[in-house]
C-alpha positions as CSV (number, residue, x, y, z in Angstrom):
1,M,-38.6,254.4,233.5
2,L,-37.9,253.2,230.0
3,G,-35.6,250.4,231.0
4,Q,-32.1,249.7,230.0
5,V,-30.4,248.4,226.9
6,T,-29.5,244.7,227.4
7,H,-26.7,243.0,225.6
8,L,-24.4,240.0,226.3
9,H,-21.1,241.4,224.8
10,D,-19.7,243.8,222.3
11,G,-18.8,243.0,218.7
12,I,-18.8,244.2,215.0
13,F,-21.0,242.9,212.2
14,H,-21.4,244.1,208.6
15,R,-25.1,244.0,207.7
16,L,-26.1,242.7,204.3
17,F,-29.9,242.8,203.8
18,V,-32.4,242.2,201.1
19,D,-36.0,243.4,201.4
20,P,-38.4,240.6,200.2
21,L,-41.1,241.7,202.6
22,G,-41.3,245.1,200.9
23,L,-41.4,246.9,204.3
24,K,-41.5,250.7,203.8
25,P,-39.6,253.3,205.7
26,H,-42.9,254.5,207.3
27,D,-43.4,251.0,208.8
28,D,-42.4,252.3,212.2
29,L,-43.3,249.2,214.2
30,V,-43.0,245.6,213.2
31,L,-44.3,242.8,215.4
32,L,-42.4,239.6,214.7
33,G,-43.6,236.3,215.9
34,P,-40.8,233.9,215.0
35,E,-41.2,230.1,214.8
36,D,-38.0,229.7,212.9
37,D,-34.4,231.0,212.8
38,L,-34.3,234.6,214.2
39,L,-31.1,235.5,212.3
40,H,-32.8,234.3,209.1
41,A,-35.6,236.7,209.8
42,F,-33.2,239.6,210.4
43,E,-30.8,239.0,207.5
44,A,-33.0,237.4,204.8
45,E,-36.2,239.2,205.5
46,G,-34.7,242.6,205.5
47,L,-36.1,243.9,208.8
48,Q,-33.3,246.3,209.6
49,P,-34.5,247.5,212.9
50,D,-33.2,250.6,214.6
51,V,-34.5,249.5,218.0
52,V,-35.5,246.0,219.2
53,T,-37.9,245.1,222.0
54,L,-38.4,241.6,223.4
55,E,-41.3,239.9,225.2
56,F,-39.0,239.0,228.2
57,S,-38.7,240.6,231.6
58,R,-35.8,242.0,233.5
59,Y,-36.8,239.8,236.4
60,G,-36.8,236.7,234.2
61,L,-33.3,237.6,233.0
62,E,-31.8,238.2,236.4
63,F,-33.5,235.1,237.9
64,R,-32.0,232.8,235.3
65,R,-28.6,234.5,235.5
66,A,-28.5,234.1,239.3
67,N,-30.1,230.7,239.7
68,G,-30.1,229.0,236.3
69,E,-26.8,227.1,236.8
70,A,-27.7,225.8,240.3
71,L,-31.2,224.8,239.2
72,R,-29.9,223.0,236.1
73,K,-27.5,221.0,238.3
74,R,-30.3,220.1,240.7
75,L,-32.4,218.9,237.8
76,Q,-29.5,216.9,236.4
77,D,-28.9,215.3,239.8
78,T,-32.5,214.4,240.2
79,I,-32.7,212.9,236.7
80,R,-29.5,210.9,237.3
81,G,-31.0,209.6,240.6
82,M,-34.1,208.4,238.7
83,G,-32.0,206.6,236.2
84,L,-33.4,208.6,233.3
85,E,-30.0,209.9,231.9
86,T,-29.0,208.2,228.7
87,G,-26.2,208.6,226.1
88,N,-28.8,210.0,223.7
89,G,-29.8,213.0,225.9
90,Y,-33.0,213.5,227.7
91,P,-36.6,212.8,226.8
92,P,-38.4,215.8,225.2
93,L,-40.4,216.7,228.3
94,L,-37.2,216.9,230.4
95,E,-35.5,218.9,227.6
96,A,-38.4,221.4,228.0
97,L,-37.6,221.7,231.7
98,F,-33.9,222.4,231.0
99,S,-34.9,225.0,228.3
100,Y,-37.2,226.8,230.8
101,L,-34.2,227.2,233.2
102,D,-31.9,228.6,230.4
103,L,-31.8,232.1,229.0
104,P,-34.3,232.1,226.1
105,Y,-32.9,231.6,222.6
106,E,-34.6,234.8,221.5
107,F,-32.7,236.8,224.1
108,T,-29.3,235.4,223.4
109,T,-29.8,235.8,219.6
110,L,-31.1,239.3,219.8
111,S,-28.5,240.3,222.3
112,E,-25.7,239.1,220.1
113,Y,-27.2,240.8,217.1
114,G,-27.5,244.0,219.0
115,C,-23.9,243.9,220.1
116,K,-22.7,243.3,216.6
117,T,-24.8,246.0,215.0
118,G,-25.2,248.6,217.8
119,T,-28.9,248.1,217.8
120,P,-30.4,248.6,221.3
121,L,-32.4,245.8,222.8
122,Y,-35.0,246.4,225.5
123,L,-36.8,243.9,227.6
124,V,-40.4,245.1,227.9
125,D,-42.5,242.4,229.6
126,A,-43.9,242.9,233.1
127,D,-41.8,241.6,236.0
128,V,-44.8,240.7,238.1
129,F,-45.9,237.8,235.8
130,S,-42.4,236.4,235.6
131,R,-42.1,236.6,239.4
132,L,-45.4,234.7,239.8
133,K,-44.4,231.9,237.4
134,L,-40.8,231.5,238.5
135,R,-41.7,231.1,242.2
136,E,-43.1,227.8,241.1
137,V,-39.7,226.5,239.9
138,E,-38.8,224.9,243.2
139,R,-42.0,222.9,243.2
140,M,-41.7,222.0,239.5
141,L,-38.2,220.5,240.2
142,E,-39.3,218.2,243.0
143,R,-38.7,214.6,242.2
144,K,-42.4,213.7,242.5
145,N,-43.4,216.3,239.9
146,I,-40.6,215.2,237.5
147,E,-41.9,211.7,237.8
148,A,-45.4,212.9,237.0
149,F,-44.1,214.6,233.9
150,V,-42.3,211.5,232.7
151,D,-44.8,208.8,233.8
152,G,-47.9,210.7,232.9
153,G,-46.6,212.3,229.8
154,Q,-47.5,215.7,231.1
155,D,-45.9,218.6,229.2
156,P,-44.6,221.3,231.5
157,G,-45.0,223.8,228.7
158,P,-46.4,224.2,225.2
159,G,-44.7,221.8,222.8
160,V,-43.1,223.1,219.7
161,S,-45.0,220.8,217.5
162,S,-48.4,221.6,218.9
163,E,-47.6,225.4,218.8
164,R,-46.7,225.0,215.1
165,V,-50.0,223.3,214.4
166,L,-52.0,226.1,216.2
167,A,-50.0,228.8,214.5
168,G,-50.6,227.2,211.1
169,L,-54.3,227.0,211.7
170,Y,-54.4,230.7,212.7
171,F,-52.2,232.3,210.1
172,R,-53.0,230.0,207.1
173,D,-56.6,229.1,207.8
174,G,-57.9,231.9,210.0
175,V,-58.9,229.4,212.7
176,R,-58.1,230.6,216.2
177,A,-57.8,227.4,218.2
178,F,-56.3,229.0,221.3
179,A,-57.4,231.2,224.1
180,Y,-56.3,234.8,224.6
181,T,-56.2,235.1,228.4
182,E,-56.6,238.0,230.7
183,E,-52.9,237.7,231.5
184,M,-52.0,238.0,227.9
185,G,-54.1,241.1,227.6
186,A,-52.5,242.7,230.7
187,R,-49.0,241.9,229.4
188,D,-49.8,243.3,226.0
189,R,-51.1,246.6,227.5
190,F,-47.9,246.9,229.5
191,M,-45.6,246.1,226.6
192,K,-47.5,248.4,224.3
193,D,-47.1,251.3,226.7
194,R,-43.4,250.6,227.1
195,I,-42.9,250.5,223.3
196,S,-44.9,253.7,223.0
197,L,-42.5,255.4,225.5
198,L,-39.5,254.1,223.7
199,M,-40.8,255.3,220.3
200,R,-41.2,258.8,221.8
201,Y,-37.7,258.6,223.4
202,H,-35.8,257.4,220.3
203,G,-37.7,259.3,217.7
204,P,-38.3,258.2,214.1
205,G,-37.0,254.8,213.1
206,R,-38.1,251.2,212.7
207,F,-38.9,249.4,216.0
208,L,-39.0,245.6,216.0
209,H,-41.0,243.9,218.8
210,V,-40.2,240.1,219.0
211,C,-43.0,238.2,220.8
212,G,-44.8,234.9,220.9
213,W,-46.9,234.4,217.8
214,R,-50.1,234.4,219.8
215,H,-49.7,238.1,220.7
216,L,-49.9,238.9,216.9
217,A,-53.6,238.0,217.0
218,D,-54.2,241.0,219.3
219,P,-58.0,240.4,219.4
220,R,-58.5,243.5,221.7
221,Q,-56.6,245.7,219.3
222,I,-54.2,246.8,222.0
223,Y,-51.4,247.5,219.5
224,A,-53.7,249.1,216.9
225,P,-52.9,252.7,217.9
226,L,-49.3,252.0,216.9
227,N,-50.4,250.8,213.5
228,P,-47.9,247.8,213.5
229,T,-47.0,245.6,210.6
230,K,-47.3,242.0,211.8
231,V,-44.9,239.4,210.5
232,F,-45.0,235.7,211.3
233,I,-42.3,233.4,210.0
234,H,-43.3,229.8,210.1
235,D,-41.4,227.1,208.2
236,R,-39.8,229.9,206.2
237,T,-43.3,231.0,205.0
238,V,-43.9,234.7,205.6
239,C,-47.4,235.8,206.7
240,I,-48.1,239.5,207.0
């Protein structure tokens, strides 16, 4: 099963692109690891995809659609009961928890782009890993764990600033200061197989796979048979 095209709504958009990356028509697969504005990557970097795939699972999408609002309210009530709510918003660690419950920015942006341009969007990550992680949400939102996040300064997920530092070390200096886990390898194999099926189904064209920047390292050469062009946009600096 290839999966289904996923969009938020319909719309019309007139595409105006330049091509500073110099991508050629034969660049059939582009792996994009964004750490900046996705729309900038699409419009200013001239990617012009015919098909877009995203490192996000159908299960993760449906879980957040079904439970996100209720879980967000529960988190807000807990924070309010702890006296942590201020007029200036929430501390960064709590903002990270809220973001985890929301639909990812990448999905909403790519979905809107697809609706405006008619570009199909496929979610190609494995449901099993999303299911394993999201079953921990109830425990994560318990008051004692929220208190541990706040009091102990524990980060429930990778911080944006630390990720930027690690990405810069890898792409600018060639220093890989992060682990490529067995889970990442399994997910990359799954996504590569899904992308391969979609490429055969859709035929010739440019496929854009949007994923976390760590997947661009691909130390096991999982994506190598597809001969991808790897693009990482970091602080508006393009690394290929």
